[in-house]
C-alpha positions in Angstrom: -0.3 18.6 41.5 2.1 17.7 44.3 5.4 16.0 43.3 6.7 13.2 45.5 10.3 12.1 45.5 11.6 8.9 47.0 15.0 9.2 48.7 17.0 6.0 48.4 19.7 5.3 51.1 23.2 5.9 50.0 25.8 3.2 50.4 28.8 4.0 52.7 31.5 4.5 50.1 33.7 7.4 49.3 31.9 10.4 47.7 34.5 10.8 44.9 34.1 7.1 43.9 30.3 7.4 44.0 30.4 10.6 42.0 32.5 9.1 39.3 30.1 6.2 39.0 27.1 8.6 38.7 28.9 10.6 36.1 29.3 7.5 33.9 25.6 6.4 34.4 23.6 9.6 34.1 24.6 10.7 30.6 23.8 7.2 29.2 20.3 7.2 30.8 19.4 10.7 29.9 20.8 10.3 26.4 18.6 7.2 25.9 15.5 9.1 26.9 16.0 12.3 25.0 17.1 10.8 21.7 13.9 9.0 20.4 15.0 8.9 16.8 18.8 8.8 16.6 20.0 10.0 13.2 22.6 8.0 11.3 26.1 9.4 12.1 28.3 10.4 9.2 30.7 7.8 8.0 33.7 10.0 8.7 35.6 8.5 5.8 35.8 9.0 2.0 35.8 5.2 1.4 32.5 4.3 -0.4 30.8 1.0 -0.2 30.5 -0.6 -3.7 26.9 -1.5 -4.6 25.5 -3.1 -7.8 21.8 -2.5 -8.8 20.5 -5.1 -11.4 17.9 -3.3 -13.6 14.9 -5.1 -14.9 15.5 -4.2 -18.6 17.7 -1.9 -20.7 18.3 1.7 -19.9 15.1 3.9 -20.3 13.0 6.2 -18.2 11.7 3.2 -16.3 14.9 3.5 -14.2 15.2 7.4 -14.1 15.1 7.6 -10.3 18.3 5.6 -10.0 20.0 7.7 -12.7 19.0 10.8 -10.7 20.4 9.3 -7.4 23.7 8.7 -9.2 24.0 12.0 -11.0 22.8 14.2 -8.1 25.2 12.5 -5.6 22.5 11.0 -3.4 24.2 7.6 -3.3 27.6 9.2 -2.8 26.2 11.3 0.1 25.0 8.0 1.7 28.5 6.5 1.4 27.7 4.3 -1.5 29.4 3.8 -4.9 26.5 2.5 -7.0 26.8 0.9 -10.5 23.7 0.2 -12.6 23.6 -3.1 -14.5 21.4 -3.5 -17.6 19.4 -6.7 -18.0 19.6 -8.9 -21.1 16.7 -10.7 -22.8 15.8 -13.9 -21.0 17.8 -13.2 -17.9 16.0 -12.9 -14.5 17.2 -9.9 -12.4 16.2 -11.8 -9.2 18.7 -14.6 -10.0 21.5 -12.0 -10.4 20.7 -10.7 -6.9 20.4 -14.2 -5.4 23.7 -15.5 -6.8 25.6 -12.4 -5.5 26.2 -10.7 -8.9 24.3 -7.7 -7.5 23.1 -6.6 -4.0 19.9 -5.0 -5.2 17.5 -5.5 -8.1 14.3 -4.3 -9.8 11.6 -7.0 -10.0 7.8 -7.4 -10.1 5.1 -9.5 -8.5 6.9 -12.7 -9.4 9.1 -12.0 -6.4 6.1 -13.4 -4.4 6.4 -16.7 -6.3 10.2 -16.8 -5.7 9.8 -16.2 -1.9 7.0 -18.9 -1.8 9.5 -21.3 -3.4 12.0 -20.6 -0.6 14.3 -18.1 -2.3 15.3 -15.4 0.2 14.2 -12.2 -1.7 13.2 -9.2 0.4 11.1 -6.3 -1.1 12.2 -2.8 -0.1 9.9 -0.3 -2.0 7.1 -0.5 -4.6 8.0 2.1 -7.2 4.9 1.5 -9.4 1.6 1.2 -7.5 0.1 -0.5 -10.6 1.7 -2.9 -13.1 2.2 -1.8 -16.7 2.1 -5.4 -18.0 -0.6 -6.3 -20.5 -1.4 -8.2 -23.7 -1.5 -6.2 -26.9 -3.2 -7.1 -30.1 -4.0 -5.2 -33.3 -7.6 -4.1 -33.7 -7.6 -5.9 -37.0 -7.3 -9.2 -35.2 -10.7 -8.6 -33.4 -9.3 -9.7 -30.0 -11.3 -7.9 -27.3 -10.9 -10.1 -24.2 -8.9 -13.0 -22.9 -11.3 -15.6 -24.2 -10.7 -14.3 -27.7 -7.1 -15.5 -27.4 -8.1 -19.2 -27.4 -6.2 -20.9 -30.2 -4.1 -17.8 -30.9 -0.3 -17.5 -30.9 0.8 -15.2 -28.1 4.4 -14.0 -27.3 5.0 -14.0 -23.6 8.1 -12.7 -21.9 9.7 -14.4 -18.9 8.4 -13.4 -15.4 4.9 -12.8 -16.7 3.3 -14.2 -13.6 0.5 -11.6 -13.7 -0.5 -12.8 -17.2 -0.6 -16.4 -16.0 -2.8 -15.3 -13.1 -5.1 -13.5 -15.5 -5.5 -16.6 -17.6 -6.4 -18.7 -14.6 -8.7 -16.0 -13.1 -10.6 -15.9 -16.4 -10.9 -19.7 -16.5 -8.7 -20.1 -19.7 -7.8 -23.8 -19.9 -4.2 -24.8 -19.9 -2.9 -25.2 -23.5 -5.8 -23.1 -25.0 -3.3 -20.3 -25.8 -0.3 -21.1 -27.9 2.5 -19.3 -26.0 5.8 -18.7 -27.8 9.0 -17.1 -26.5 9.2 -13.3 -26.7 11.6 -11.7 -29.2 11.3 -8.3 -27.5 10.0 -6.5 -30.6 6.7 -5.8 -32.3 7.9 -7.2 -35.7 6.3 -10.6 -35.3 2.9 -8.9 -34.4 3.0 -6.5 -37.3 3.9 -9.1 -39.9 1.3 -11.6 -38.6 3.6 -14.2 -37.1 1.8 -13.9 -33.8 -1.7 -12.7 -32.8 -0.8 -10.9 -29.6 2.2 -10.1 -27.4 2.9 -9.2 -23.8 4.0 -5.5 -23.5 4.7 -2.7 -21.1 1.9 -0.1 -21.5 4.6 2.5 -20.9 6.7 1.8 -24.0 5.5 -0.4 -26.9 2.2 1.5 -27.6 4.2 4.6 -28.5 5.5 2.8 -31.7 2.0 1.9 -32.8 0.5 5.3 -32.0 3.3 7.0 -33.9 2.4 4.9 -37.0 -1.3 5.4 -36.3 -2.0 1.6 -36.0 -5.1 0.9 -33.9 -4.6 -1.6 -31.0 -6.1 -3.1 -27.9 -4.4 -3.9 -24.6 -5.9 -6.3 -22.1 -4.7 -5.4 -18.6 -4.8 -8.0 -15.8 -6.0 -5.1 -13.5 -9.4 -5.2 -15.2 -9.9 -8.7 -14.0 -9.0 -8.0 -10.4 -5.2 -8.8 -10.9 -4.1 -5.4 -9.7 -0.5 -6.0 -8.5 2.5 -3.8 -7.8 4.7 -3.0 -10.8 8.5 -2.4 -10.5 9.6 -3.1 -7.0 13.1 -2.5 -5.5 14.4 -5.7 -3.7 17.4 -7.4 -2.2 18.2 -10.7 -0.6 18.0 -11.7 3.1 21.8 -12.0 3.5 22.3 -8.3 2.5 19.6 -7.2 5.0 21.2 -9.2 7.8 24.8 -8.2 7.1 24.4 -4.7 5.8 21.3 -3.2 7.4 22.6 0.4 7.3 23.6 0.1 3.6 20.1 -1.3 2.8 18.4 1.6 4.5 20.7 4.2 2.9 20.4 2.7 -0.5 16.6 2.6 -0.3 16.3 6.2 1.0 18.7 7.6 -1.7 16.9 5.7 -4.4 13.5 7.1 -3.4 15.0 10.5 -3.1 16.3 10.0 -6.7 12.8 9.0 -7.9 11.2 12.1 -6.4 13.7 14.3 -8.2 13.3 12.4 -11.5 9.5 12.8 -11.5 9.8 16.5 -10.7 12.5 17.1 -13.4 11.4 14.9 -16.2 12.9 16.9 -19.1 16.3 17.1 -17.2 16.2 13.3 -16.8 15.4 12.8 -20.5 18.4 14.9 -21.4 20.5 12.8 -19.1 19.3 9.5 -20.6 20.0 10.7 -24.1 23.5 11.8 -23.1 24.7 9.0 -20.9 22.3 6.0 -20.8 20.8 5.7 -24.3 22.1 2.2 -25.1 18.9 1.4 -27.0 19.0 4.6 -29.1 15.6 5.8 -27.9 14.2 9.1 -29.1 13.1 12.0 -27.0 9.5 11.3 -28.1 9.7 7.7 -26.8 11.2 8.9 -23.4 8.6 11.6 -23.0 5.8 9.2 -23.7 7.2 6.7 -21.2 7.7 9.4 -18.5 4.0 10.4 -18.8 2.7 6.8 -18.6 5.0 6.0 -15.6 3.6 9.0 -13.7 0.2 7.4 -13.9 1.5 4.2 -12.5 3.7 5.6 -9.7 0.9 8.0 -8.5 3.1 10.4 -6.5 0.0 12.6 -6.2 -1.8 10.0 -4.1 0.9 8.0 -2.2 4.5 8.5 -1.1 6.9 7.1 -3.6 8.0 3.6 -2.6 5.0 3.0 -0.3 4.0 -0.6 0.3 0.8 -1.7 1.8 1.2 -5.1 3.7 -2.4 -5.8 3.1 -2.0 -5.4 -0.6 1.0 -7.8 -0.7 -1.2 -10.3 1.2 -3.9 -9.8 -1.4 -1.3 -10.7 -4.1 -0.3 -13.8 -2.1 -3.9 -14.8 -1.6 -4.7 -14.3 -5.3 -1.8 -16.6 -6.4 -2.9 -19.1 -3.7 -6.5 -19.1 -4.8 -5.5 -19.7 -8.4 -3.3 -22.6 -7.4 -0.1 -20.8 -8.6 1.5 -21.2 -5.1 0.4 -23.8 -2.5 -2.3 -22.6 -0.1 -1.3 -25.1 2.6 2.1 -23.6 3.2 2.2 -20.3 5.2 3.8 -17.4 3.3 6.7 -15.7 5.2 5.3 -12.2 4.9 7.3 -10.7 7.9 10.7 -11.6 6.4 9.5 -10.9 2.8 8.7 -7.2 3.6 11.6 -5.1 4.8 10.9 -2.2 7.2 13.6 0.5 7.5 11.4 2.5 9.8 12.7 3.2 13.3 10.0 3.2 16.0 8.8 6.6 16.9 8.0 5.6 20.5 10.2 2.8 22.0 8.3 0.5 24.1 10.9 0.8 26.8 10.6 4.6 27.0 8.6 4.5 30.3 11.2 2.2 31.9 14.2 4.4 31.1 12.2 7.5 32.1 11.6 6.0 35.5 15.1 4.7 35.8 16.6 8.1 34.9 14.3 9.9 37.3 15.3 7.5 40.1 19.0 8.1 39.3 18.6 11.9 39.3 16.6 11.9 42.5 19.3 9.7 44.1 21.9 12.2 43.0 19.9 15.0 44.6 19.5 12.9 47.8 23.3 12.4 47.9 23.9 16.1 47.5 21.5 16.9 50.4 23.0 14.2 52.6 26.6 15.5 52.1 25.4 19.0 52.6 24.1 18.3 56.1 27.3 16.4 56.8 29.3 19.4 55.6 31.5 17.3 53.4 32.7 18.5 50.1 30.1 21.3 49.9 31.2 22.6 46.5 31.1 19.1 44.9 27.6 18.6 46.4 26.3 21.9 44.9 27.7 21.1 41.5 26.2 17.7 41.6 22.8 19.0 42.5 23.0 21.6 39.8 23.8 18.9 37.2 20.9 16.8 38.4 18.5 19.6 38.2 19.7 20.4 34.7 19.2 16.8 33.7 15.7 16.8 35.2 14.9 20.0 33.3 16.0 18.3 30.1 13.8 15.3 30.8 10.9 17.5 31.6 11.5 19.5 28.3 11.6 16.2 26.4 8.1 15.3 27.6 6.7 18.8 27.3 8.0 19.2 23.7 7.3 15.7 22.6 5.7 15.5 19.1 3.2 12.9 20.4 0.5 13.0 23.2 1.5 11.8 26.6 -1.0 11.1 29.4 -0.2 9.9 32.9 -3.0 8.6 35.1 -3.3 7.1 38.6 -4.1 3.4 39.0 -7.9 4.1 38.7 -7.5 5.9 35.4 -7.9 9.4 36.7 -5.7 11.8 34.6 -2.9 13.4 36.6 -0.8 14.9 33.7 -1.1 15.7 30.0 1.5 17.3 27.8 1.0 20.3 25.5 0.7 18.0 22.4 -2.4 16.4 24.0 -4.0 19.8 24.5 -3.1 20.9 20.9 -4.6 17.7 19.4 -7.8 17.4 21.5 -8.6 21.0 22.2 -8.9 20.4 26.0 -6.8 22.3 28.5 -4.8 20.4 31.2 -7.1 21.9 33.8 -10.2 20.6 32.0 -9.0 17.0 31.9 -7.3 16.8 35.4 -9.1 14.1 37.4 -11.1 13.0 34.4 -11.1 9.5 32.9 -9.6 9.2 29.4 -13.0 7.8 28.3 -14.1 11.5 27.8 -12.3 11.2 24.5 -14.1 8.0 23.4 -15.5 8.4 19.9 -16.9 4.9 19.4 -18.2 2.1 21.6 -15.9 -0.9 21.5 -16.7 -4.4 22.8 -16.2 -5.0 26.5 -13.6 -7.6 25.7 -11.4 -4.8 24.2 -11.2 -2.9 27.5 -11.0 -6.1 29.6 -7.9 -7.0 27.6 -6.4 -3.5 28.1 -6.8 -3.4 31.9 -5.8 -7.1 32.3 -2.6 -6.5 30.3 -1.4 -3.3 32.1 -2.4 -4.5 35.6 -0.3 -7.6 34.9 2.7 -5.4 34.2 2.6 -5.7 30.4 2.6 -3.3 27.6 -0.7 -2.8 25.7 -0.8 -1.5 22.1 -4.0 -0.6 20.2 -6.0 1.9 18.2 -8.8 4.1 19.4 -11.3 6.2 17.5 -11.4 9.3 19.7 -13.3 12.6 19.8 -11.9 16.1 20.2 -13.5 18.7 22.3 -15.2 20.1 19.2 -16.7 16.7 18.4 -14.3 16.0 15.5 -13.3 12.3 15.3 -9.6 11.2 15.0 -7.7 8.0 15.2 -4.9 7.3 17.7 -2.4 4.5 18.2 -1.7 4.1 21.9 1.1 2.4 23.8 0.0 2.1 27.5 2.4 0.8 30.2 2.5 0.6 34.0 4.8 2.7 36.2 6.2 1.1 39.4 7.7 2.9 42.3 10.9 2.0 44.2 9.0 -0.4 46.4 7.8 -2.4 43.4 4.2 -1.1 43.8 2.1 0.0 40.8 1.7 3.8 41.1 0.7 5.1 37.7 0.0 4.4 34.0 1.5 6.2 31.1 0.0 6.4 27.6 2.0 7.5 24.6 -0.4 8.2 21.7 0.2 9.1 18.1 -2.4 10.7 15.8 -2.8 8.2 12.8 -5.9 9.8 11.2 -4.1 10.6 7.9 -2.7 7.1 7.8 -6.1 5.5 8.3 -7.7 7.8 5.7 -5.0 6.8 3.2 -5.6 3.1 4.0 -9.3 3.5 3.4 -8.6 5.2 0.0 -6.3 2.4 -1.0 -8.8 -0.3 0.1 -11.4 1.5 -2.0 -9.1 1.6 -5.0 -8.5 -2.1 -4.7 -12.2 -2.9 -4.9 -13.6 -0.2 -7.2 -13.2 0.8 -10.8 -11.0 4.0 -10.9 -12.9 5.5 -13.9 -16.5 5.0 -12.9 -16.3 4.5 -9.1 -18.4 1.3 -9.5 -17.5 -2.0 -7.8 -14.8 -3.8 -9.9 -14.7 -7.4 -11.0 -13.2 -8.7 -7.8 -15.8 -7.1 -5.5 -18.6 -8.1 -7.9 -17.6 -11.8 -7.6 -17.4 -11.5 -3.9 -21.0 -10.1 -3.7 -22.2 -12.9 -6.1 -20.9 -15.5 -3.7 -22.7 -13.8 -0.8 -25.9 -13.4 -2.8 -25.8 -17.1 -3.8 -25.4 -18.2 -0.1 -28.3 -15.8 0.9 -30.6 -17.1 -1.8 -29.9 -20.8 -1.0 -30.4 -20.2 2.7 -33.7 -18.2 2.3 -34.9 -20.0 -0.8 -35.1 -16.8 -2.8 -34.1 -15.9 -6.4 -31.7 -13.4 -7.9 -30.6 -12.4 -11.4 -27.3 -11.6 -13.1 -27.4 -9.2 -16.1 -24.4 -8.8 -18.4 -24.5 -5.5 -20.2 -22.2 -4.9 -23.3 -22.4 -1.5 -25.0 -23.1 -1.5 -28.8 -21.2 1.0 -30.9 -18.8 2.1 -28.1 -15.6 1.5 -30.1 -16.8 3.7 -33.0 -17.4 6.6 -30.6 -14.1 5.9 -28.8 -12.1 5.9 -32.1 -14.0 9.0 -33.5 -14.0 11.3 -30.5 -11.0 10.0 -28.6 -10.4 8.2 -25.3 -11.4 11.2 -23.2 -14.9 11.1 -24.7 -15.0 7.3 -24.4 -14.2 7.7 -20.7 -16.9 10.3 -20.3 -19.4 8.0 -22.0 -18.5 5.1 -19.7 -18.9 7.3 -16.6 -22.4 8.5 -17.8 -23.3 4.9 -18.6 -22.4 3.9 -15.0 -24.6 6.7 -13.6 -27.6 5.7 -15.8 -27.3 2.0 -14.9 -27.0 2.7 -11.2 -30.2 4.7 -11.4 -32.1 1.6 -12.6 -31.6 -0.5 -9.5 -32.3 -0.6 -5.8 -29.7 0.2 -3.1 -29.6 -3.5 -2.3 -28.6 -4.4 -5.9 -25.1 -4.1 -7.4 -23.9 -2.5 -10.6 -20.2 -3.2 -11.5 -17.8 -2.5 -14.3 -16.2 -5.7 -15.5 -13.7 -4.0 -17.8 -13.7 -2.1 -21.1 -17.4 -1.4 -22.1 -18.7 -4.4 -20.2 -20.9 -4.0 -17.1 -22.7 -6.4 -14.8 -25.8 -6.0 -12.7 -27.0 -8.2 -9.8 -30.7 -8.0 -8.7 -31.4 -9.6 -5.3 -34.6 -11.2 -3.9 -36.4 -11.6 -7.2 -39.9 -12.9 -6.7 -41.1 -12.9 -10.4 -39.4 -12.5 -13.8 -41.5 -9.3 -14.5 -39.2 -7.3 -12.2 -36.2 -8.4 -14.2 -37.8 -7.3 -17.5 -38.8 -4.0 -16.1 -35.2 -3.3 -15.1 -33.8 -4.5 -18.4 -36.3 -2.3 -20.4 -35.4 0.7 -18.2 -31.7 0.1 -18.9 -32.2 -0.1 -22.7 -34.4 3.1 -22.6 -31.9 5.1 -20.6 -28.9 3.9 -22.7 -30.7 4.7 -25.9 -31.0 8.4 -24.9 -28.4 10.5 -26.5 -25.0 11.2 -24.9 -23.5 14.7 -25.4 -19.7 14.4 -26.2 -17.7 17.5 -27.1 -20.9 19.3 -28.2 -22.0 16.4 -30.4 -25.0 14.1 -29.9 -23.9 10.5 -29.8 -25.9 7.2 -29.5 -25.0 3.7 -28.3 -27.1 0.7 -27.5 -26.7 -2.3 -25.2 -26.9 -6.1 -25.5 -28.0 -7.7 -22.2 -27.8 -11.3 -21.2 -29.8 -12.5 -18.2 -29.1 -15.5 -15.9 -31.5 -16.4 -13.1 -31.0 -18.4 -9.9 -32.0 -21.2 -9.5 -33.3 -22.2 -12.9 -30.1 -21.3 -14.8 -27.7 -22.9 -12.3 -26.9 -23.0 -8.6 -23.1 -22.2 -8.9 -21.5 -18.8 -9.6 -19.5 -20.0 -12.6 -22.6 -21.6 -14.2 -24.8 -18.5 -13.7 -22.0 -16.2 -15.1 -21.6 -18.4 -18.2 -25.3 -18.6 -18.8 -25.7 -14.8 -18.7 -22.6 -14.4 -20.9 -23.9 -16.7 -23.5 -27.3 -15.0 -23.5 -25.6 -11.7 -24.0 -23.6 -13.0 -27.0 -26.8 -14.3 -28.6 -28.2 -10.7 -28.5 -24.8 -9.4 -29.7 -24.9 -11.7 -32.7 -28.5 -10.8 -33.6 -30.1 -7.4 -33.8 -28.3 -6.1 -30.7 -29.9 -3.4 -28.5 -32.1 -6.0 -26.7 -32.0 -8.5 -23.9 -32.4 -12.2 -23.7 -32.8 -14.7 -20.8 -30.5 -17.7 -20.7 -33.5 -20.0 -20.5 
């Protein structure tokens, strides 16, 4: 490829003055191009910035990551002097942060409600990917689901927004549950003063298991209320006035959490020695550490990861349930803090072009003064410096960690860097003169490409994602920034594309989306996805005047097996039950796990009741077959209630209630049978 350099005319001024000007400009331009991710410079001083972190509760393993960041010096290395402040019963950590008593705090999903109410909280990192909050009752009370709480006395702690959302999602009428203030102990439950209490599944169950008291926990997650747990947050004022401190505090805290989860025994020793204000035992802390590991999920996602789509799901859930107003837009952009620095600045192409023009101008000046035989030594030194700068710029592009493609104005490839070749498997010679469409892995709408070309030909930046294909036919995702390049005459000469491989990020997003809509134990659709499909089925049936059926399936005898053989065997039985039920229906039908030992089945396009009874008989027969658990032959049955559209109702709630009541009639009778709602 031929390289063309444009020589700009040099103003008639003294060379020494011009040289001094160039010496001041070139380092700034080249430095801006080469340093894509500037690191934070050291503070250069021993003075530490005082920071207060308001904890969500009293000292325990729930806050081990922050203890680690203090004790291992991670905060100190970041220039911060951090003090940890315990919470007291009834006090809201968010209010302590909002009124300036602390700069940072640990909160929960109720932060969404505060931001919707106009309070300037900003979330920094989700420590727990799932919330540990649930409602605990003793097995002796025979409370198995939310509806069993009707008329019962329940202790609820402050900031139990997820519990309130659970009640609304399950259609529990206001006032049906007798809520009383929480005394932050299990004494009232054990002595019969209350029927149930809100708990953290990471702590309170330990006391009951140690005393061998059987219990049941109703988690909001099983009803589709799957929210983040402990979340690190601050207020808007701190983000605006101390952005570096916010980023340093977040990074040091997450570093502390990584250390704490990898050195749990060491952290337990530290808590017992320095932070044990509640006189916890080693057994309690060990139990809590194990349960927290399941909620943080460091094996699946990076500690602190927040999915904006999942936060939007939380907002939408509160909005649909009427907890926050649906008419008022939620300020998601200012609610979520991003400490990330852009990997590829949008202005990169402009500075590259500007720096190149400056360097070429320097070379031109050197040649001009050479032919004029004026200050030959200065000219040679200047040219050498310009060439050195040019080599650095060239090295920056060649060694870039992302793909760079330069085309002419028709899209023909003129240059690709080594990263492009490494990623795609093509050599530079193979793609020279080709159009980037040789990488196309999927056919997108013509409007997509029309928007791309219209944007860059108008001089704008275009951002977007492509599903591309490597030379070996392997598909991969790229995020591309494409920009025009203008020559010195203001004419469009080339396009530059800076592309980042985002395949791993897309795969992780797909896994998280699947987790949000499927039961983790069985892999079946969860309650939220099932309700969505019912709505679609209802619309389809009304439009095409067809019928469909809902079957509620509740296992008979599951609790006995679970108590006798343990939770692992109970989980194995539920997985096998899911497999057997799925084998009874067509691909167009849906089998979902609603929670616990309850399943639901939706049969589409039902022409006659005989098909429904065939499926129900097949389910009973398959579930009556023995289950092998730990070498023992075990048996369960099933009670099935059936609601049919349109004769049993023409609304989702009506059909669900009819099927539920039919199932309970079977449950109260001989069991191991099925019944139609009408």
